[in-house]
C-alpha positions as CSV (number, residue, x, y, z in Angstrom):
1,M,8.4,-7.7,-8.4
2,S,6.8,-4.4,-7.7
3,K,3.4,-4.4,-6.2
4,D,2.6,-1.5,-8.5
5,V,3.2,-2.9,-12.0
6,K,3.0,0.6,-13.5
7,A,5.8,1.9,-11.3
8,T,8.6,-0.6,-11.1
9,Y,10.9,2.0,-9.8
10,Y,9.6,1.1,-6.3
11,D,11.7,-2.0,-6.4
12,A,14.9,-0.5,-7.8
13,G,17.9,-2.1,-6.1
14,G,16.1,-5.5,-5.7
15,I,13.7,-4.6,-2.9
16,E,10.2,-3.2,-2.9
17,T,10.0,0.1,-1.0
18,L,6.9,-1.1,0.8
19,E,8.9,-4.1,2.2
20,I,11.5,-1.7,3.6
21,I,8.7,0.3,5.3
22,R,7.1,-2.8,6.6
23,A,10.4,-4.0,8.1
24,K,11.0,-0.8,9.9
25,L,7.5,-0.4,11.5
26,T,5.5,-2.3,14.0
27,K,2.4,-4.2,12.8
28,E,0.2,-1.5,14.2
29,Q,2.3,1.3,12.6
30,Y,2.3,-0.5,9.3
31,T,-1.4,-1.1,9.4
32,G,-2.0,2.6,10.0
33,Y,0.4,3.5,7.2
34,L,-1.6,1.3,4.8
35,I,-5.0,2.7,6.0
36,G,-3.7,6.2,5.6
37,N,-2.4,5.7,2.1
38,T,-5.6,4.0,1.0
39,M,-7.6,6.9,2.3
40,K,-5.2,9.4,0.7
41,Y,-5.5,8.0,-2.8
42,L,-9.3,7.6,-2.5
43,C,-9.8,11.1,-1.2
44,R,-7.7,12.8,-3.8
45,A,-9.1,10.8,-6.7
46,N,-12.1,13.1,-7.0
47,F,-9.9,16.1,-7.6
48,K,-7.9,14.7,-10.5
49,A,-8.8,14.7,-14.2
50,S,-8.0,11.0,-14.4
51,R,-9.1,9.2,-11.2
52,V,-8.2,5.7,-12.4
53,R,-4.5,5.9,-11.3
54,D,-5.3,7.0,-7.8
55,I,-7.9,4.3,-7.5
56,E,-5.4,1.7,-8.7
57,K,-2.9,3.0,-6.1
58,A,-5.6,2.8,-3.3
59,H,-6.2,-0.8,-4.4
60,I,-2.6,-1.7,-4.0
61,Y,-2.5,-0.4,-0.4
62,L,-5.9,-2.0,0.4
63,T,-4.8,-5.4,-0.9
64,E,-1.7,-5.2,1.2
65,L,-3.8,-4.2,4.2
66,Q,-6.0,-7.2,3.7
67,K,-3.0,-9.5,3.7
68,V,-1.7,-7.9,7.0
69,I,-5.1,-8.1,8.7
70,S,-5.5,-11.8,7.6
71,K,-2.1,-12.6,9.1
72,N,-3.0,-10.8,12.4
73,I,-6.2,-12.8,12.7
74,G,-4.1,-16.0,12.5
75,D,-1.8,-14.7,15.3
76,V,-4.6,-14.1,17.8
């Protein structure tokens, strides 16, 4: 199931796009990707007529980042 319930096209073909990206990057690269996307959506939200969608997208990336960081803490 897509992490973004409003955009199910991200898991077309049976796999979530974010999972493909995670599989191809190192943990450090993936963490940076998630931080960057969270920042991107939060920074651009102020410049849109409807900020809600960008804030929702930032939340998706931030939630994923929390999961990744929690797993990394357990690996230490």
